[in-house]
C-alpha positions in Angstrom: -4.7 65.1 50.5 -7.7 62.5 49.7 -7.4 58.7 50.6 -8.7 55.9 48.6 -10.7 53.2 50.3 -10.8 50.0 48.4 -14.4 47.8 49.6 -13.7 44.0 49.1 -16.9 41.9 49.1 -17.7 39.9 52.8 -15.7 36.8 52.3 -17.9 33.5 51.0 -17.8 30.6 52.9 -16.7 27.1 51.1 -20.2 25.6 51.6 -21.5 28.5 49.9 -19.4 28.7 47.3 -20.0 24.6 46.6 -23.2 25.4 46.2 -23.2 28.0 43.9 -21.0 25.6 41.7 -23.9 23.0 41.8 -26.4 25.3 41.2 -24.6 26.4 37.8 -24.3 22.6 37.0 -27.6 21.7 37.4 -28.9 24.7 35.7 -26.7 23.7 32.9 -28.1 19.8 33.0 -31.3 20.9 32.7 -31.0 23.1 29.9 -28.8 20.1 28.2 -31.9 17.9 29.0 -34.7 20.5 27.7 -32.6 20.9 24.2 -31.9 16.9 23.8 -35.8 16.6 24.6 -36.7 19.3 22.3 -34.5 17.8 19.6 -35.5 14.4 19.9 -39.4 15.5 19.6 -38.2 17.8 16.7 -36.9 14.5 14.6 -39.7 12.3 15.5 -42.7 14.5 15.1 -41.8 16.6 12.8 -41.1 14.0 9.3 -38.8 15.1 6.5 -40.6 14.9 3.3 -39.3 11.6 2.3 -40.1 10.5 6.0 -43.3 11.9 5.6 -43.9 9.4 2.4 -42.5 6.6 3.7 -44.9 6.6 7.1 -47.8 7.1 4.6 -46.5 4.0 2.2 -46.1 2.0 5.3 -49.9 2.7 6.7 -51.1 1.9 3.2 -48.7 -1.4 3.6 -50.4 -2.4 6.8 -53.8 -1.8 5.7 -53.1 -3.6 2.6 -51.8 -6.4 4.8 -54.8 -6.8 7.1 -57.2 -7.1 4.1 -55.2 -9.7 3.1 -55.0 -11.4 6.3 -58.8 -11.0 6.1 -59.3 -12.4 2.7 -56.8 -15.1 3.1 -58.9 -16.1 6.6 -62.3 -16.1 4.2 -60.8 -18.0 1.2 -59.4 -20.6 3.7 -62.7 -21.1 5.8 -64.5 -21.7 2.4 -61.6 -23.8 1.1 -62.0 -26.2 4.5 -65.7 -26.3 4.0 -65.4 -27.4 0.5 -62.7 -29.9 1.6 -64.9 -31.1 4.0 -68.0 -31.2 2.1 -66.2 -33.4 -0.8 -64.9 -36.0 1.8 -68.3 -36.2 3.0 -70.0 -36.8 -0.7 -66.9 -39.5 -1.5 -67.9 -41.3 1.9 -71.6 -41.5 0.9 -70.4 -42.8 -2.5 -67.9 -44.8 -1.8 -68.1 -46.1 1.5 -64.7 -45.1 2.6 -62.3 -41.9 3.1 -60.8 -40.7 0.4 -57.2 -41.1 -0.7 -54.7 -38.6 1.0 -52.2 -37.0 -1.1 -50.2 -35.4 1.1 -46.7 -36.7 1.0 -44.9 -36.2 4.0 -42.9 -39.0 4.2 -39.6 -37.8 3.6 -39.4 -35.4 6.7 -40.8 -38.3 8.6 -38.3 -40.2 7.5 -35.7 -37.6 8.8 -37.0 -37.0 11.9 -37.2 -40.7 12.7 -33.7 -41.3 12.0 -32.7 -38.1 14.2 -34.7 -39.8 17.2 -33.1 -43.5 16.2 -29.6 -41.9 16.3 -29.8 -40.7 19.6 -31.0 -43.7 21.1 -28.8 -46.1 23.0 -29.0 -50.0 22.1 -31.3 -51.2 25.0 -33.4 -48.5 23.6 -33.3 -49.7 20.1 -33.5 -53.5 20.9 -36.8 -52.3 23.4 -37.9 -49.8 19.4 -37.3 -53.2 17.6 -39.1 -55.6 19.7 -41.9 -53.4 20.0 -42.2 -53.3 16.1 -42.2 -56.5 15.4 -45.1 -56.8 18.3 -46.8 -54.3 16.1 -46.0 -56.0 12.5 -47.3 -59.3 13.9 -50.4 -57.9 15.0 -51.3 -55.7 11.6 -50.2 -58.9 9.7 -52.9 -60.7 11.8 -55.5 -58.2 11.1 -54.7 -58.0 7.2 -55.2 -62.0 7.3 -59.0 -61.3 8.5 -59.4 -58.6 6.0 -58.2 -60.6 2.9 -60.4 -63.4 4.6 -63.4 -61.0 4.1 -62.5 -60.0 0.9 -62.4 -63.3 -0.5 -65.9 -63.6 0.8 -67.3 -61.1 -0.4 -65.6 -61.7 -4.1 -67.3 -65.1 -3.6 -70.8 -63.5 -2.5 -70.9 -61.0 -5.8 -69.4 -63.5 -8.2 -69.7 -62.5 -11.7 -71.4 -59.2 -10.6 -68.0 -57.8 -10.3 -68.1 -58.0 -14.2 -70.9 -55.0 -14.3 -68.9 -52.6 -12.5 -67.6 -50.0 -14.6 -63.8 -50.6 -13.8 -61.5 -49.6 -16.7 -60.9 -46.3 -18.7 -63.0 -46.4 -22.4 -60.0 -45.5 -24.2 -56.2 -46.5 -24.6 -54.9 -44.2 -22.3 -51.4 -46.1 -21.1 -49.6 -42.6 -20.5 -52.9 -41.1 -18.5 -52.2 -37.7 -20.5 -55.2 -38.4 -22.6 -57.7 -37.0 -19.9 -57.6 -33.3 -19.9 -60.8 -32.6 -18.3 -61.9 -33.6 -14.6 -65.2 -33.9 -13.2 -66.3 -30.9 -11.3 -66.9 -27.3 -11.7 -65.5 -26.0 -14.8 -65.4 -23.6 -17.6 -67.9 -24.2 -20.2 -66.0 -23.9 -24.1 -68.8 -21.8 -25.7 -70.5 -19.9 -22.7 -67.5 -19.2 -20.7 -69.3 -19.6 -17.1 -68.6 -21.8 -14.4 -71.1 -25.0 -15.1 -70.9 -28.7 -13.6 -68.8 -31.0 -15.7 -70.7 -34.4 -14.6 -68.1 -36.5 -16.4 -64.3 -36.6 -17.8 -63.4 -35.7 -21.6 -60.3 -37.5 -23.0 -58.9 -35.5 -25.7 -58.4 -38.7 -28.1 -58.0 -38.1 -32.3 -61.2 -38.9 -34.0 -61.6 -42.5 -35.1 -60.0 -43.9 -32.0 -61.7 -46.9 -30.4 -64.2 -46.6 -27.3 -64.5 -49.6 -25.0 -67.3 -50.8 -23.0 -66.3 -50.5 -19.3 -68.5 -53.1 -17.5 -70.9 -56.0 -18.8 -74.3 -54.8 -19.5 -76.9 -54.2 -21.9 -77.4 -50.9 -24.5 -79.9 -48.8 -23.1 -79.9 -45.8 -25.4 -78.7 -44.6 -28.6 -78.7 -41.2 -29.9 -77.5 -40.1 -33.4 -78.3 -36.5 -33.9 -80.1 -33.4 -32.1 -78.3 -33.6 -28.6 -75.8 -31.5 -27.9 -73.7 -34.6 -26.6 -73.7 -35.4 -30.4 -74.0 -39.4 -30.9 -73.6 -41.5 -27.8 -74.4 -44.6 -26.1 -76.3 -45.2 -22.8 -75.2 -48.7 -21.0 -77.2 -50.5 -18.3 -74.5 -52.5 -16.2 -77.1 -53.2 -13.8 -76.6 -53.0 -10.1 -77.7 -48.9 -10.4 -74.6 -48.6 -12.7 -74.8 -46.8 -16.0 -72.4 -45.1 -18.5 -72.5 -43.2 -21.2 -70.3 -42.2 -24.0 -70.8 -39.0 -26.3 -69.6 -37.2 -29.3 -69.0 -40.2 -31.1 -68.3 -40.4 -34.6 -69.6 -44.2 -35.6 -71.8 -46.4 -33.2 -71.2 -49.9 -33.3 -73.9 -51.6 -31.0 -77.4 -51.4 -31.2 -79.9 -50.7 -28.7 -80.7 -53.9 -26.8 -77.6 -55.4 -27.5 -75.3 -57.2 -24.4 -71.9 -55.8 -24.3 -69.2 -57.4 -22.1 -66.2 -55.3 -20.6 -63.7 -54.4 -23.4 -65.9 -54.6 -26.4 -65.7 -51.9 -29.1 -68.9 -49.9 -29.1 -68.1 -47.3 -31.3 -65.3 -44.3 -32.0 -64.4 -41.2 -31.1 -65.5 -37.5 -32.5 -66.6 -34.4 -32.7 -70.6 -34.8 -33.1 -72.8 -32.3 -31.0 -71.8 -29.3 -28.8 -67.9 -29.8 -29.0 -65.0 -27.9 -29.2 -62.7 -30.3 -30.4 -62.7 -34.1 -30.9 -62.7 -35.9 -27.9 -64.6 -38.6 -25.8 -67.0 -37.1 -23.1 -67.2 -40.2 -20.4 -69.9 -40.5 -17.2 -70.8 -42.9 -15.2 -74.2 -43.1 -13.1 -74.3 -44.5 -9.7 -78.2 -45.3 -8.7 -79.1 -42.2 -11.2 -76.6 -39.9 -9.8 -73.3 -38.9 -11.8 -70.3 -40.1 -10.0 -66.5 -38.9 -10.8 -65.3 -41.7 -13.4 -61.7 -41.6 -12.5 -62.8 -43.7 -8.9 -63.7 -46.2 -11.1 -60.5 -47.0 -13.5 -59.1 -49.6 -10.2 -58.5 -52.3 -12.8 -56.1 -50.8 -14.9 -54.5 -48.1 -12.1 -52.0 -48.8 -9.6 -52.0 -46.6 -6.5 -49.2 -44.5 -8.1 -51.3 -44.2 -11.5 -54.4 -43.1 -9.6 -52.5 -40.4 -7.7 -50.8 -38.8 -11.0 -54.2 -39.1 -12.8 -55.8 -37.3 -9.9 -53.0 -34.6 -10.4 -53.3 -34.6 -14.0 -57.1 -34.1 -14.1 -56.9 -31.2 -11.3 -54.7 -29.2 -14.0 -57.6 -28.7 -16.5 -60.1 -25.6 -15.7 -62.2 -26.1 -19.2 -64.0 -28.9 -20.3 -64.5 -29.6 -24.3 -68.3 -29.9 -24.3 
């Protein structure tokens, strides 16, 4: 009778079992990490069709945005140069800085109110005392300025009447001025040209006034693009021209005074529609007439007229 023997594996130590378990866990962890990394790259590098379209669109948008930013910077640089050049021309012609129409007064008032609301009574008293001192100083300086102005007016005397200072037509609502001084689109040639005066769109037969005392220097009645026009010499380097008239009521060499009726508006010459083209010349150079309406316009009206004129892009002659 044969005997059967069972062979048992050698007994495994406790440390060996722990090492084997840890090895299996580490292997499983590495496998999981590899699968996770592979899945991440599969989702990030391999786009779906919709993701691919969106990626291309984003790239185009980024490119367009960069081009727009570059163009904006260029335009802003050109605009800043034009503004500075215009300010320099204004200083040369009028010996003063141009009026700044930027209105930030509302924001500044709220900021000042918030600042004052956080101050103590002692700080408020000190603030008010300092402001009173500045006001007194400003009052004294203003008195000196008024005194100098009085001296200048006395020295000028009646010569002030020879400076163009009113509008050439009745325009109380300021709405008749439709084309400003500057670069505008020509109504017939459809090109950008220098418009060296202002246009008043008024009905034919409206009265035209001399804007200062002077003498009629020239009259043209035909064969000119300006149509019937009057040129008045005011002395002191000032001249004014009134174009596209329907009727002329003065003669060459005649003396006129500010406010005299010198003719009627019309549509003569190269004109798109009935209007008055008005120019101011100083030492032979045409300047913006809007700055010579100071006898009629308050600071608010002057600012409003500037804004109205800036809305026009096409001249009428």
